[in-house]
ZAMARGU-4260 file (C-alpha; in steps of 0.2 Angstrom, whole numbers, plus 5000, padded with zeros to 4 digits):
<rodrens>
0) 4664/5276/5658 | 4648/5271/5648 | 4644/5282/5633 | 4627/5285/5628 | 4619/5280/5611
5) 4617/5295/5600 | 4606/5297/5585 | 4612/5308/5570 | 4605/5326/5568 | 4597/5320/5552
10) 4586/5308/5561 | 4569/5315/5567 | 4567/5302/5581 | 4572/5285/5587 | 4576/5273/5601
15) 4590/5262/5607 | 4595/5247/5618 | 4602/5230/5618 | 4595/5220/5603 | 4595/5204/5612
20) 4610/5196/5604 | 4623/5205/5614 | 4624/5220/5603 | 4617/5238/5605 | 4606/5245/5591
25) 4601/5262/5586 | 4583/5261/5580 | 4579/5277/5570 | 4562/5282/5563 | 4558/5291/5546
30) 4568/5279/5535 | 4585/5283/5543 | 4596/5268/5544 | 4598/5256/5559 | 4616/5254/5567
35) 4620/5239/5578 | 4637/5238/5588 | 4642/5221/5595 | 4648/5219/5610 | 4634/5229/5618
40) 4636/5246/5625 | 4641/5245/5644 | 4647/5227/5644 | 4661/5224/5656 | 4666/5206/5650
45) 4665/5206/5631 | 4674/5191/5623 | 4691/5197/5616 | 4691/5183/5603 | 4675/5188/5595
50) 4681/5206/5591 | 4670/5221/5587 | 4657/5221/5573 | 4646/5235/5567 | 4631/5232/5555
55) 4620/5244/5546 | 4602/5240/5540 | 4593/5252/5528 | 4609/5261/5523 | 4628/5260/5521
60) 4642/5263/5534 | 4653/5278/5532 | 4664/5283/5546 | 4668/5269/5559 | 4680/5273/5573
65) 4686/5261/5586 | 4698/5267/5599 | 4709/5259/5612 | 4718/5271/5624 | 4716/5284/5610
70) 4724/5273/5597 | 4714/5268/5581 | 4709/5249/5581 | 4711/5242/5563 | 4696/5234/5554
75) 4688/5230/5537 | 4672/5236/5529 | 4662/5223/5518 | 4661/5226/5500 | 4643/5232/5501
80) 4648/5243/5516 | 4635/5236/5528 | 4647/5227/5539 | 4663/5232/5548 | 4674/5220/5558
85) 4690/5222/5568 | 4705/5214/5560 | 4712/5206/5576 | 4706/5201/5593 | 4704/5212/5607
90) 4716/5217/5622 | 4710/5208/5638 | 4704/5221/5650 | 4705/5235/5637 | 4692/5249/5636
95) 4685/5252/5619 | 4675/5267/5612 | 4666/5264/5596 | 4657/5277/5584 | 4649/5272/5568
100) 4638/5282/5556 | 4627/5275/5542 | 4618/5284/5529 | 4602/5279/5519 | 4600/5282/5500
105) 4589/5296/5504 | 4603/5305/5514 | 4597/5302/5531 | 4610/5296/5544 | 4611/5288/5561
110) 4626/5288/5572 | 4629/5276/5586 | 4642/5277/5600 | 4646/5264/5612 | 4659/5260/5626
115) 4663/5243/5634 | 4677/5233/5642 | 4684/5216/5636 | 4686/5202/5648 | 4702/5201/5659
120) 4703/5182/5659 | 4720/5178/5652 | 4728/5161/5649 | 4743/5154/5658 | 4751/5151/5641
125) 4760/5167/5636 | 4773/5172/5623 | 4789/5171/5632 | 4800/5179/5619 | 4803/5181/5600
130) 4821/5176/5593 | 4831/5185/5585 | 4833/5199/5597 | 4826/5217/5593 | 4837/5225/5580
135) 4849/5210/5579 | 4859/5207/5563 | 4858/5189/5559 | 4863/5176/5545 | 4854/5171/5530
140) 4849/5154/5538 | 4841/5161/5554 | 4825/5154/5559 | 4812/5165/5568 | 4806/5158/5585
145) 4790/5162/5595 | 4792/5154/5612 | 4779/5151/5625 | 4779/5149/5643 | 4768/5133/5641
150) 4762/5122/5627 | 4749/5129/5616 | 4733/5118/5616 | 4731/5110/5599 | 4714/5118/5595
155) 4722/5135/5598 | 4737/5133/5586 | 4728/5137/5570 | 4722/5154/5577 | 4739/5158/5584
160) 4747/5155/5566 | 4734/5166/5558 | 4738/5179/5571 | 4756/5181/5566 | 4761/5194/5554
165) 4778/5192/5546 | 4785/5204/5533 | 4802/5207/5525 | 4810/5219/5512 | 4810/5204/5500
170) 4794/5193/5501 | 4801/5176/5506 | 4792/5159/5505 | 4793/5149/5521 | 4783/5139/5534
175) 4779/5138/5552 | 4782/5122/5562 | 4777/5118/5580 | 4790/5111/5592 | 4787/5103/5608
180) 4798/5107/5623 | 4809/5091/5619 | 4812/5097/5601 | 4816/5115/5606 | 4834/5120/5608
185) 4831/5128/5625 | 4816/5118/5631 | 4802/5130/5628 | 4788/5125/5617 | 4789/5136/5601
190) 4782/5139/5584 | 4797/5142/5572 | 4797/5150/5554 | 4810/5143/5542 | 4812/5150/5524
195) 4811/5138/5510 | 4828/5145/5504 | 4840/5156/5514 | 4835/5174/5517 | 4841/5186/5504
200) 4855/5196/5512 | 4853/5215/5517 | 4835/5216/5522 | 4824/5219/5536 | 4811/5208/5544
205) 4796/5212/5555 | 4786/5200/5566 | 4770/5204/5576 | 4760/5191/5584 | 4743/5197/5588
210) 4741/5187/5603 | 4730/5198/5614 | 4713/5191/5615 | 4716/5175/5605 | 4706/5160/5613
215) 4719/5149/5621 | 4708/5139/5632 | 4690/5139/5639 | 4686/5157/5642 | 4704/5162/5643
220) 4713/5173/5631 | 4731/5178/5625 | 4737/5192/5636 | 4746/5204/5624 | 4754/5207/5607
225) 4772/5205/5604 | 4783/5212/5591 | 4801/5211/5584 | 4811/5219/5570 | 4828/5212/5565
230) 4840/5213/5550 | 4847/5200/5538 | 4866/5204/5536 | 4879/5198/5523 | 4878/5180/5517
235) 4890/5170/5527 | 4892/5152/5522 | 4905/5141/5530 | 4910/5124/5523 | 4920/5111/5533
240) 4927/5095/5526 | 4931/5081/5539 | 4941/5072/5526 | 4952/5086/5520 | 4952/5094/5537
245) 4948/5111/5530 | 4937/5126/5534 | 4932/5139/5521 | 4922/5155/5524 | 4912/5164/5510
250) 4905/5181/5512 | 4892/5185/5498 | 4898/5171/5488 | 4917/5176/5488 | 4930/5166/5499
255) 4937/5177/5512 | 4946/5165/5523 | 4952/5147/5525 | 4961/5137/5538 | 4965/5119/5544
260) 4954/5111/5557 | 4953/5096/5567 | 4936/5087/5570 | 4930/5074/5581 | 4941/5058/5583
265) 4927/5046/5587 | 4928/5031/5598 | 4915/5034/5612 | 4899/5024/5608 | 4887/5026/5623
270) 4871/5016/5627 | 4861/5027/5615 | 4872/5020/5601 | 4879/5037/5597 | 4898/5040/5595
275) 4898/5056/5605 | 4916/5060/5599 | 4911/5062/5581 | 4907/5079/5573 | 4890/5078/5565
280) 4888/5081/5546 | 4874/5092/5540 | 4868/5110/5539 | 4871/5118/5555 | 4868/5136/5560
285) 4879/5147/5572 | 4869/5149/5588 | 4879/5158/5601 | 4896/5165/5605 | 4905/5162/5622
290) 4921/5170/5626 | 4927/5156/5637 | 4917/5140/5637 | 4918/5126/5650 | 4917/5109/5641
295) 4914/5092/5648 | 4908/5075/5640 | 4889/5071/5640 | 4884/5056/5651 | 4900/5055/5660
300) 4906/5060/5678 | 4923/5064/5685 | 4933/5048/5685 | 4925/5040/5671 | 4935/5034/5656
305) 4935/5049/5643 | 4931/5062/5656 | 4938/5079/5653 | 4935/5097/5660 | 4942/5111/5649
310) 4939/5129/5646 | 4941/5134/5628 | 4941/5152/5621 | 4932/5160/5606 | 4918/5147/5606
315) 4905/5148/5593 | 4891/5136/5596 | 4884/5126/5581 | 4873/5113/5589 | 4865/5107/5605
320) 4876/5092/5607 | 4891/5102/5612 | 4899/5106/5595 | 4908/5123/5593 | 4920/5131/5582
325) 4934/5136/5594 | 4952/5139/5597 | 4963/5123/5598 | 4970/5120/5615 | 4979/5104/5611
330) 4991/5096/5598 | 4993/5109/5585 | 4999/5096/5572 | 4981/5089/5571 | 4975/5105/5563
335) 4973/5102/5544 | 4980/5084/5546 | 4969/5073/5556 | 4954/5073/5568 | 4958/5074/5586
340) 4944/5083/5595 | 4930/5078/5606 | 4918/5083/5592 | 4921/5101/5590 | 4929/5110/5576
345) 4946/5115/5583 | 4954/5130/5574 | 4970/5141/5576 | 4968/5154/5589 | 4968/5169/5577
350) 4955/5161/5565 | 4944/5156/5580 | 4944/5174/5587 | 4941/5181/5570 | 4926/5170/5567
355) 4919/5173/5584 | 4918/5192/5581 | 4914/5191/5562 | 4900/5178/5562 | 4881/5182/5565
360) 4869/5170/5574 | 4861/5160/5560 | 4876/5159/5548 | 4876/5143/5538 | 4889/5130/5543
365) 4889/5115/5531 | 4900/5100/5538 | 4903/5085/5527 | 4914/5069/5528 | 4910/5062/5545
370) 4900/5046/5550 | 4887/5055/5561 | 4873/5064/5554 | 4865/5080/5562 | 4847/5077/5567
375) 4835/5091/5563 | 4830/5095/5581 | 4849/5096/5587 | 4851/5114/5590 | 4845/5124/5575
380) 4847/5109/5563 | 4831/5113/5554 | 4839/5114/5537 | 4841/5095/5538 | 4823/5093/5534
385) 4816/5095/5517 | 4804/5110/5516 | 4789/5099/5512 | 4793/5090/5528 | 4796/5106/5538
390) 4779/5114/5532 | 4769/5098/5537 | 4772/5103/5555 | 4762/5119/5552 | 4745/5119/5561
395) 4738/5126/5545 | 4747/5113/5534 | 4754/5125/5521 | 4768/5137/5517 | 4766/5156/5518
400) 4775/5171/5509 | 4781/5185/5520 | 4771/5201/5516 | 4782/5215/5508 | 4789/5227/5521
405) 4785/5245/5519
</rodrens>
């Protein structure tokens, strides 16, 4: 539907039409203001990335109403009240209705109304998901992942970052970093938020990416906005010492449980120069929980020296290189005494089961005392990077602070 341009009752006469710049202008006589709405009234292919603007000449804007499916579209009025602009880009294919009134210093007013549709041309690069899951309770080390179906073009990355709103109960300094598919834990190109310091416990976090209408390529735009809300739970910090063979669990700073473990025995150096039987030292995060996990050695096939094929219960993943905290299935005398595993953190059955149910995704697991370091792109090893180094991976090149959550 195309809406007609209407002049306010206080105006004696006037004319309207396309102003030659892609906008529609209400031209009023008798010293009444002039109102221009861009995109033009009746347009069927308005560019989503350019948004909507309303300007007034010879007066100031009062009421500006922009609707999409009956819902108000947010925007901002300039300090002199002569310009109004949408805050975010437009929904591709969306039908918009605009009404704006300007008033002169002599009290004469002009009202313009307009309707148009944004271009439907959306990009193949889309938001695949946001991690954590909706309403999930996570640990204080948890990153925030925005994952895409395909790589985001370099020239589009700054606009994507600016389009992300992240808020939390406690404002938190952090930074986004772009990861290639090879650096991502699940093979999806991503932009990842990591706090400078662990999240404060017991708060809520909201994320919204205003992706709809962002320019992703030549004349193609982001398809839709995506939102996520989740919770930060108790502070869970796990310390594991490969020399003392001990694991200690703290909740909100107080020790709640401790047990003897067995880490990787070492002795399997492959062509990449890595000893794949050593547990990695560094700051890990719990990533996943698997009731019964099948484990086989990387880079080997059945019949090769060192081959194994085992199913282990109560497995909590802490890296992408096959490391878990799980129930011990072999020599129990190793626990608390020596390192006998293939690289995992073997634990007594009762303790492994307790940890499986007790831990969140994103809990901090700090392992020390081994001769193999965790690389930052292994799983969620992002805390292995200094914050300065992490923030250098932002397209905008700077940290941000989350907005206060209402």
